[in-house]
C-alpha positions as CSV (number, residue, x, y, z in Angstrom):
1,M,12.5,21.5,0.6
2,F,15.0,19.0,1.9
3,D,15.2,15.3,1.3
4,T,14.4,12.8,4.0
5,E,18.0,12.2,4.9
6,T,18.8,15.9,5.3
7,T,15.6,16.5,7.3
8,A,16.6,13.7,9.6
9,L,20.1,15.2,10.0
10,L,18.6,18.6,10.8
11,R,16.3,17.1,13.4
12,A,19.1,15.1,15.0
13,V,21.3,18.2,15.2
14,L,18.5,20.3,16.7
15,D,17.7,17.6,19.3
16,E,21.4,17.2,20.2
17,V,22.1,20.9,20.5
18,C,18.9,21.5,22.6
19,E,19.1,18.4,24.7
20,S,19.5,20.5,27.9
21,V,16.7,22.9,26.9
22,S,13.2,22.3,28.2
23,H,10.6,21.6,25.6
24,R,8.7,24.5,27.2
25,E,11.4,26.9,26.1
26,I,9.7,27.2,22.7
27,G,11.4,30.5,21.9
28,A,14.9,29.2,22.4
29,R,14.2,25.9,20.4
30,T,12.6,27.9,17.6
31,H,15.5,30.3,17.4
32,V,18.0,27.4,17.2
33,A,15.9,25.6,14.6
34,S,15.6,28.6,12.4
35,K,19.3,29.3,12.4
36,I,20.0,25.6,11.6
37,L,17.5,25.8,8.7
38,E,19.0,29.0,7.4
39,A,22.5,27.4,7.4
40,A,21.2,24.3,5.6
41,T,19.4,26.5,3.0
42,R,22.7,28.3,2.4
43,G,24.4,24.9,1.7
44,E,25.8,23.9,5.1
45,V,25.0,20.3,5.5
46,S,28.0,19.0,7.5
47,V,27.2,17.7,11.0
48,D,29.9,19.7,12.6
49,G,29.0,22.9,10.8
50,L,25.3,22.5,11.7
51,R,26.2,21.8,15.3
52,Q,28.3,24.9,15.5
53,V,25.5,27.0,14.0
54,G,23.1,25.5,16.5
55,R,25.4,26.1,19.5
56,D,26.0,29.7,18.5
57,A,22.3,30.2,18.1
58,L,21.6,28.6,21.5
59,S,24.0,31.0,23.2
60,R,22.1,33.9,21.7
61,A,18.6,32.4,22.1
62,P,15.9,34.3,23.9
63,T,15.1,33.0,27.4
64,M,12.0,33.3,29.5
65,W,12.0,35.3,32.7
66,R,11.6,33.2,35.7
């Protein structure tokens, strides 16, 4: 469990990384969120490190067929 400050940081990084992703793209957003959480659980709590993890995850995120 993360403290309030860390939780706010994780949310802010997720929102920033996914700003161009539709809220309907649940699979992509969930994938990015899970990778950011994994990194934080391993001890990565720097903004730049979490952003990079999020960006990497977004580039590999599943997308819906249109």
